[in-house]
One Martini backbone bead per residue (centre of mass of N, CA, C, O) as a GRO file, in nm:
protein
  336
    1MET     BB    1  -4.885   2.649 -14.051
    2SER     BB    2  -4.855   2.913 -13.860
    3LEU     BB    3  -4.673   3.184 -13.805
    4GLU     BB    4  -4.691   3.174 -13.491
    5SER     BB    5  -4.595   2.873 -13.469
    6THR     BB    6  -4.325   2.911 -13.605
    7ARG     BB    7  -4.210   3.115 -13.407
    8ARG     BB    8  -4.223   2.950 -13.156
    9LYS     BB    9  -4.036   2.727 -13.254
   10HIS     BB   10  -3.800   2.909 -13.304
   11ALA     BB   11  -3.767   3.010 -13.018
   12VAL     BB   12  -3.724   2.739 -12.880
   13THR     BB   13  -3.476   2.647 -13.036
   14CYS     BB   14  -3.300   2.887 -12.952
   15ALA     BB   15  -3.315   2.840 -12.648
   16LEU     BB   16  -3.196   2.548 -12.643
   17SER     BB   17  -2.925   2.623 -12.773
   18ALA     BB   18  -2.833   2.821 -12.555
   19VAL     BB   19  -2.831   2.626 -12.319
   20LEU     BB   20  -2.628   2.420 -12.451
   21ALA     BB   21  -2.398   2.635 -12.483
   22LEU     BB   22  -2.325   2.667 -12.174
   23GLY     BB   23  -2.184   2.359 -12.177
   24ALA     BB   24  -1.997   2.471 -12.422
   25VAL     BB   25  -1.711   2.626 -12.500
   26ALA     BB   26  -1.733   2.592 -12.843
   27SER     BB   27  -2.000   2.691 -12.893
   28GLN     BB   28  -2.261   2.775 -13.135
   29TYR     BB   29  -2.472   2.914 -13.318
   30THR     BB   30  -2.713   2.842 -13.522
   31PRO     BB   31  -2.796   2.949 -13.824
   32ALA     BB   32  -3.104   2.951 -13.788
   33CYS     BB   33  -3.087   3.152 -13.530
   34ALA     BB   34  -2.934   3.388 -13.676
   35GLN     BB   35  -3.194   3.426 -13.815
   36ALA     BB   36  -3.446   3.606 -13.889
   37ALA     BB   37  -3.755   3.643 -13.870
   38PRO     BB   38  -4.010   3.677 -14.045
   39ILE     BB   39  -4.171   3.951 -14.200
   40ASN     BB   40  -4.446   4.129 -14.214
   41GLU     BB   41  -4.626   4.376 -14.364
   42GLN     BB   42  -4.705   4.537 -14.110
   43GLU     BB   43  -4.422   4.561 -13.983
   44ALA     BB   44  -4.278   4.685 -14.223
   45HIS     BB   45  -4.452   4.943 -14.233
   46ALA     BB   46  -4.384   5.051 -13.950
   47ILE     BB   47  -4.086   5.074 -14.003
   48ALA     BB   48  -4.096   5.260 -14.257
   49VAL     BB   49  -4.222   5.501 -14.123
   50ASP     BB   50  -3.990   5.548 -13.922
   51ALA     BB   51  -3.767   5.573 -14.138
   52TYR     BB   52  -3.875   5.816 -14.287
   53ILE     BB   53  -3.862   6.012 -14.047
   54TYR     BB   54  -3.561   5.971 -13.978
   55PHE     BB   55  -3.461   6.074 -14.278
   56TYR     BB   56  -3.587   6.355 -14.338
   57PRO     BB   57  -3.365   6.555 -14.249
   58LEU     BB   58  -3.141   6.450 -14.435
   59MET     BB   59  -3.288   6.484 -14.702
   60SER     BB   60  -3.349   6.788 -14.674
   61MET     BB   61  -3.049   6.878 -14.656
   62ASP     BB   62  -2.941   6.771 -14.924
   63VAL     BB   63  -3.135   6.911 -15.120
   64SER     BB   64  -3.060   7.195 -15.019
   65ARG     BB   65  -2.761   7.185 -15.080
   66LYS     BB   66  -2.777   7.153 -15.383
   67GLN     BB   67  -2.916   7.424 -15.430
   68PHE     BB   68  -2.727   7.631 -15.261
   69THR     BB   69  -2.455   7.513 -15.438
   70ASN     BB   70  -2.586   7.579 -15.757
   71GLY     BB   71  -2.486   7.892 -15.729
   72THR     BB   72  -2.455   8.282 -15.726
   73THR     BB   73  -2.749   8.339 -15.644
   74ASP     BB   74  -2.986   8.369 -15.422
   75PHE     BB   75  -2.813   8.257 -15.168
   76LYS     BB   76  -2.579   8.136 -15.338
   77GLY     BB   77  -2.302   7.884 -15.315
   78PRO     BB   78  -2.037   7.735 -15.284
   79MET     BB   79  -1.852   7.538 -15.116
   80ASN     BB   80  -1.658   7.698 -14.889
   81THR     BB   81  -1.838   7.956 -14.870
   82PHE     BB   82  -1.960   8.280 -14.833
   83VAL     BB   83  -2.292   8.404 -14.804
   84ASN     BB   84  -2.390   8.743 -14.817
   85VAL     BB   85  -2.659   8.909 -14.683
   86PRO     BB   86  -2.731   9.262 -14.730
   87GLU     BB   87  -3.041   9.204 -14.644
   88TYR     BB   88  -3.338   9.170 -14.586
   89PRO     BB   89  -3.553   8.941 -14.642
   90PRO     BB   90  -3.807   8.870 -14.808
   91ALA     BB   91  -4.134   8.759 -14.752
   92SER     BB   92  -4.088   8.539 -14.999
   93PHE     BB   93  -3.881   8.378 -14.850
   94LYS     BB   94  -3.814   7.999 -14.855
   95GLY     BB   95  -3.526   7.868 -14.793
   96VAL     BB   96  -3.615   7.917 -14.492
   97VAL     BB   97  -3.725   7.885 -14.180
   98ARG     BB   98  -3.783   8.164 -14.018
   99SER     BB   99  -3.662   8.433 -14.074
  100ASN     BB  100  -3.470   8.683 -13.989
  101PHE     BB  101  -3.532   9.058 -13.879
  102ASP     BB  102  -3.231   9.139 -13.706
  103THR     BB  103  -3.047   9.002 -13.928
  104LEU     BB  104  -2.763   8.902 -14.104
  105TYR     BB  105  -2.659   8.675 -14.341
  106SER     BB  106  -2.404   8.398 -14.317
  107VAL     BB  107  -2.342   8.141 -14.547
  108SER     BB  108  -2.236   7.785 -14.517
  109TRP     BB  109  -2.106   7.505 -14.686
  110LEU     BB  110  -1.937   7.235 -14.561
  111ASP     BB  111  -1.638   7.047 -14.678
  112MET     BB  112  -1.474   6.742 -14.524
  113THR     BB  113  -1.386   6.500 -14.722
  114LYS     BB  114  -1.063   6.601 -14.742
  115GLU     BB  115  -1.074   6.839 -14.512
  116PRO     BB  116  -1.044   7.070 -14.309
  117VAL     BB  117  -1.166   7.384 -14.169
  118VAL     BB  118  -1.144   7.741 -14.152
  119ILE     BB  119  -1.283   7.972 -13.928
  120SER     BB  120  -1.328   8.326 -13.965
  121ALA     BB  121  -1.365   8.592 -13.724
  122PRO     BB  122  -1.422   8.903 -13.645
  123ASP     BB  123  -1.428   9.191 -13.483
  124THR     BB  124  -1.744   9.327 -13.349
  125ASN     BB  125  -1.745   9.528 -13.112
  126GLY     BB  126  -2.000   9.377 -12.945
  127ARG     BB  127  -2.154   9.249 -13.160
  128TYR     BB  128  -2.393   9.048 -13.247
  129TYR     BB  129  -2.313   8.696 -13.301
  130LEU     BB  130  -2.347   8.391 -13.505
  131LEU     BB  131  -2.227   8.029 -13.578
  132PRO     BB  132  -2.422   7.795 -13.653
  133MET     BB  133  -2.393   7.433 -13.658
  134LEU     BB  134  -2.505   7.184 -13.884
  135ASP     BB  135  -2.581   6.887 -13.929
  136MET     BB  136  -2.733   6.646 -14.142
  137TRP     BB  137  -2.955   6.608 -13.889
  138THR     BB  138  -3.000   6.919 -13.768
  139ASP     BB  139  -2.778   6.945 -13.551
  140VAL     BB  140  -2.651   7.150 -13.311
  141PHE     BB  141  -2.288   7.148 -13.223
  142ALA     BB  142  -2.223   7.464 -13.277
  143SER     BB  143  -2.187   7.834 -13.152
  144PRO     BB  144  -2.026   8.070 -13.233
  145GLY     BB  145  -2.006   8.380 -13.025
  146TRP     BB  146  -2.120   8.603 -12.811
  147ARG     BB  147  -2.226   8.384 -12.594
  148THR     BB  148  -1.958   8.174 -12.616
  149THR     BB  149  -1.676   8.347 -12.746
  150GLY     BB  150  -1.741   8.620 -12.831
  151THR     BB  151  -1.618   8.934 -13.017
  152LYS     BB  152  -1.359   8.847 -13.093
  153ALA     BB  153  -1.139   8.729 -13.274
  154GLY     BB  154  -1.181   8.412 -13.457
  155THR     BB  155  -1.073   8.058 -13.457
  156PHE     BB  156  -1.194   7.758 -13.646
  157LEU     BB  157  -1.155   7.413 -13.631
  158VAL     BB  158  -1.306   7.198 -13.862
  159THR     BB  159  -1.380   6.854 -13.815
  160PRO     BB  160  -1.399   6.544 -13.865
  161THR     BB  161  -1.459   6.254 -13.745
  162GLY     BB  162  -1.138   6.139 -13.624
  163TRP     BB  163  -0.934   6.356 -13.675
  164ARG     BB  164  -0.634   6.352 -13.567
  165PRO     BB  165  -0.588   6.257 -13.247
  166ASP     BB  166  -0.273   6.327 -13.220
  167LEU     BB  167  -0.341   6.657 -13.254
  168ARG     BB  168  -0.518   6.782 -13.019
  169ASP     BB  169  -0.267   6.949 -12.865
  170ARG     BB  170  -0.097   7.038 -13.165
  171PHE     BB  171  -0.240   7.180 -13.420
  172ILE     BB  172  -0.133   7.472 -13.411
  173ASP     BB  173   0.163   7.408 -13.468
  174GLU     BB  174   0.139   7.223 -13.718
  175PHE     BB  175  -0.048   7.464 -13.886
  176LYS     BB  176  -0.009   7.760 -13.801
  177LEU     BB  177  -0.215   7.873 -13.592
  178PRO     BB  178  -0.371   8.052 -13.401
  179LYS     BB  179  -0.344   8.036 -13.054
  180ASP     BB  180  -0.689   8.049 -13.021
  181THR     BB  181  -0.769   7.801 -13.158
  182GLN     BB  182  -1.058   7.608 -13.220
  183ARG     BB  183  -1.181   7.286 -13.182
  184ILE     BB  184  -1.421   7.120 -13.410
  185GLU     BB  185  -1.635   6.843 -13.412
  186ALA     BB  186  -1.796   6.692 -13.668
  187PRO     BB  187  -2.042   6.446 -13.725
  188THR     BB  188  -2.021   6.553 -14.029
  189PRO     BB  189  -1.880   6.644 -14.342
  190TYR     BB  190  -2.137   6.807 -14.353
  191VAL     BB  191  -2.213   7.165 -14.315
  192TRP     BB  192  -2.442   7.412 -14.174
  193LEU     BB  193  -2.379   7.755 -14.183
  194ILE     BB  194  -2.583   8.008 -13.994
  195GLY     BB  195  -2.517   8.316 -14.003
  196ARG     BB  196  -2.539   8.611 -13.769
  197THR     BB  197  -2.598   8.975 -13.774
  198LYS     BB  198  -2.658   9.244 -13.612
  199THR     BB  199  -2.931   9.481 -13.691
  200ASP     BB  200  -3.098   9.819 -13.716
  201GLY     BB  201  -3.098   9.833 -14.024
  202PRO     BB  202  -3.028  10.011 -14.302
  203PRO     BB  203  -2.835  10.229 -14.159
  204ASP     BB  204  -2.651   9.962 -14.057
  205TYR     BB  205  -2.534   9.791 -14.291
  206ASP     BB  206  -2.237   9.880 -14.337
  207ALA     BB  207  -2.127   9.763 -14.070
  208VAL     BB  208  -2.205   9.469 -14.134
  209HIS     BB  209  -2.050   9.426 -14.401
  210LYS     BB  210  -1.769   9.441 -14.269
  211ILE     BB  211  -1.807   9.186 -14.106
  212GLN     BB  212  -1.884   8.984 -14.332
  213ALA     BB  213  -1.600   9.015 -14.479
  214GLY     BB  214  -1.455   8.849 -14.225
  215TYR     BB  215  -1.574   8.593 -14.319
  216LYS     BB  216  -1.413   8.265 -14.329
  217VAL     BB  217  -1.316   7.994 -14.563
  218THR     BB  218  -1.056   7.741 -14.510
  219PRO     BB  219  -0.853   7.527 -14.608
  220LEU     BB  220  -0.613   7.402 -14.430
  221SER     BB  221  -0.387   7.391 -14.665
  222ASP     BB  222  -0.450   7.726 -14.714
  223PHE     BB  223  -0.353   7.841 -14.464
  224GLY     BB  224  -0.175   8.147 -14.510
  225LYS     BB  225  -0.256   8.181 -14.791
  226ALA     BB  226  -0.339   8.283 -15.080
  227PRO     BB  227  -0.621   8.336 -15.212
  228ARG     BB  228  -0.847   8.120 -15.393
  229PRO     BB  229  -1.054   8.044 -15.617
  230VAL     BB  230  -1.361   7.893 -15.649
  231GLU     BB  231  -1.473   7.632 -15.815
  232PHE     BB  232  -1.750   7.653 -16.055
  233LYS     BB  233  -1.999   7.397 -16.148
  234PRO     BB  234  -2.292   7.345 -16.263
  235ASP     BB  235  -2.557   7.118 -16.201
  236PRO     BB  236  -2.801   7.011 -16.430
  237SER     BB  237  -2.945   6.782 -16.237
  238VAL     BB  238  -3.049   7.004 -16.060
  239ASP     BB  239  -3.330   7.105 -15.900
  240MET     BB  240  -3.403   7.462 -15.898
  241LYS     BB  241  -3.741   7.496 -15.863
  242THR     BB  242  -3.801   7.285 -15.659
  243PRO     BB  243  -3.865   7.254 -15.360
  244PRO     BB  244  -3.731   7.048 -15.133
  245LYS     BB  245  -3.988   6.942 -15.004
  246VAL     BB  246  -4.125   6.850 -15.262
  247GLN     BB  247  -3.905   6.656 -15.353
  248VAL     BB  248  -3.929   6.469 -15.108
  249ASP     BB  249  -4.242   6.414 -15.100
  250THR     BB  250  -4.234   6.286 -15.416
  251MET     BB  251  -4.091   6.042 -15.344
  252SER     BB  252  -4.046   5.739 -15.367
  253ALA     BB  253  -3.963   5.481 -15.176
  254GLY     BB  254  -3.724   5.375 -15.343
  255VAL     BB  255  -3.578   5.645 -15.374
  256TYR     BB  256  -3.563   5.742 -15.084
  257PHE     BB  257  -3.403   5.492 -14.960
  258ALA     BB  258  -3.170   5.494 -15.148
  259TYR     BB  259  -3.067   5.779 -15.087
  260ALA     BB  260  -3.036   5.739 -14.779
  261ALA     BB  261  -2.827   5.514 -14.792
  262GLU     BB  262  -2.607   5.687 -14.920
  263LEU     BB  263  -2.600   5.901 -14.689
  264LEU     BB  264  -2.513   5.688 -14.464
  265LYS     BB  265  -2.217   5.651 -14.572
  266LEU     BB  266  -2.134   5.957 -14.499
  267HIS     BB  267  -2.353   5.989 -14.257
  268PRO     BB  268  -2.347   5.914 -13.947
  269PRO     BB  269  -2.495   5.791 -13.708
  270HIS     BB  270  -2.596   5.809 -13.403
  271VAL     BB  271  -2.551   5.638 -13.106
  272THR     BB  272  -2.876   5.664 -13.045
  273ASP     BB  273  -2.972   5.490 -13.327
  274GLU     BB  274  -2.986   5.177 -13.279
  275PRO     BB  275  -3.282   5.099 -13.276
  276ILE     BB  276  -3.359   5.191 -13.572
  277LEU     BB  277  -3.134   5.018 -13.712
  278ALA     BB  278  -3.246   4.744 -13.627
  279GLN     BB  279  -3.517   4.769 -13.768
  280MET     BB  280  -3.420   4.840 -14.067
  281LYS     BB  281  -3.283   4.570 -14.125
  282LYS     BB  282  -3.557   4.411 -14.171
  283ILE     BB  283  -3.585   4.605 -14.457
  284GLY     BB  284  -3.273   4.645 -14.585
  285ILE     BB  285  -3.139   4.874 -14.390
  286GLU     BB  286  -2.795   4.966 -14.394
  287PRO     BB  287  -2.506   5.071 -14.304
  288GLY     BB  288  -2.304   5.088 -14.599
  289LYS     BB  289  -2.558   5.023 -14.780
  290SER     BB  290  -2.736   4.959 -15.037
  291PHE     BB  291  -3.065   5.016 -15.194
  292ASP     BB  292  -3.321   4.775 -15.315
  293ILE     BB  293  -3.652   4.724 -15.347
  294GLY     BB  294  -3.652   4.484 -15.572
  295LYS     BB  295  -3.509   4.269 -15.350
  296LEU     BB  296  -3.764   4.230 -15.210
  297ASP     BB  297  -4.022   4.121 -15.086
  298LEU     BB  298  -4.333   4.182 -15.191
  299ALA     BB  299  -4.456   4.252 -14.913
  300VAL     BB  300  -4.243   4.465 -14.843
  301GLN     BB  301  -4.281   4.649 -15.081
  302ARG     BB  302  -4.571   4.725 -15.012
  303ALA     BB  303  -4.506   4.848 -14.739
  304LEU     BB  304  -4.315   5.077 -14.845
  305GLU     BB  305  -4.497   5.227 -15.068
  306THR     BB  306  -4.696   5.356 -14.820
  307ALA     BB  307  -4.511   5.521 -14.621
  308PRO     BB  308  -4.500   5.815 -14.714
  309TYR     BB  309  -4.799   5.882 -14.666
  310ASP     BB  310  -4.817   5.808 -14.362
  311ALA     BB  311  -4.578   5.982 -14.259
  312GLN     BB  312  -4.689   6.259 -14.350
  313LYS     BB  313  -4.957   6.231 -14.194
  314LEU     BB  314  -4.812   6.218 -13.915
  315MET     BB  315  -4.664   6.496 -13.929
  316ALA     BB  316  -4.921   6.668 -13.971
  317TRP     BB  317  -5.057   6.578 -13.699
  318LYS     BB  318  -4.814   6.692 -13.510
  319LEU     BB  319  -4.757   6.998 -13.578
  320PRO     BB  320  -4.985   7.148 -13.392
  321THR     BB  321  -4.820   7.020 -13.111
  322LEU     BB  322  -4.522   7.139 -13.100
  323ALA     BB  323  -4.670   7.409 -13.013
  324ARG     BB  324  -4.776   7.672 -12.832
  325VAL     BB  325  -5.031   7.904 -12.888
  326ALA     BB  326  -4.959   8.265 -12.843
  327ASN     BB  327  -5.055   8.534 -12.988
  328GLY     BB  328  -4.940   8.390 -13.270
  329TRP     BB  329  -4.728   8.219 -13.112
  330SER     BB  330  -4.478   7.975 -13.101
  331MET     BB  331  -4.445   7.783 -12.803
  332ASN     BB  332  -4.166   7.548 -12.705
  333THR     BB  333  -4.093   7.551 -12.389
  334ASP     BB  334  -4.337   7.310 -12.304
  335THR     BB  335  -4.290   7.069 -12.562
  336VAL     BB  336  -3.970   6.938 -12.505
   0.00000   0.00000   0.00000
């Protein structure tokens, strides 16, 4: 019997069972119909390519996080500390894509796995600044600063999703925070804050350095107390030489999807991700569960093993059309 015939019989059986169930108050679906139909190699490969692209931002962020927080020089520093860049980055700097050359960076990786953090910004006396916050899926979910909150001194309580909803209207009194403190809920417990402060060049650096010194990250339980040094122990297992993109791009399918599954346990998918989550379940990838490619059917394993190559090829094909190029500038105002 062909696979197509088997599927048709399966669908008919399930349909008949559903019809009969309508006439019985206590009836349930039969176990056979509750099970998904077998997936073939071609379908598994298509889903795996989509899954690879879906996880690519999350994977890139976490590998970057490990590198940026595993040192104290070259724009690196422990989590929950600000790393202030004192001058324009050199042209050779590849830590982030398209570095700004009219602002000085103040960067922090926030860790809210234990508790919220408080971000403090000084009065910049009208000088442009912004503190955009990216979740681990690379989405900017908040951006305090000149355009949104003004340039007066500001305090921002950044919390993980679902933290203490009972305190939503009285967290300021509960934790003795400044009266104008704003609460920001982060979609993921790790956040990349990439702050920027406007500068007019080297003669203006000293003024900007004073502002940078006022950016602070404080665990909520330590707010109002004397600052204590952040403990830092480098992790020798982190590859500090290979660029994050190269690390991600050279992972085998088994390593890539296993790593992504672990990240999915910590960083929840967005509510709009249900369609891709339903598809990934067919190839053994589910939120909250570890992934082992060796436990899959051999045909599905083969389908997944070639997914990284085809997904990277697809992304490379799309890249030139992400933005219209005009006079050497990539303009994505009309392509999104």
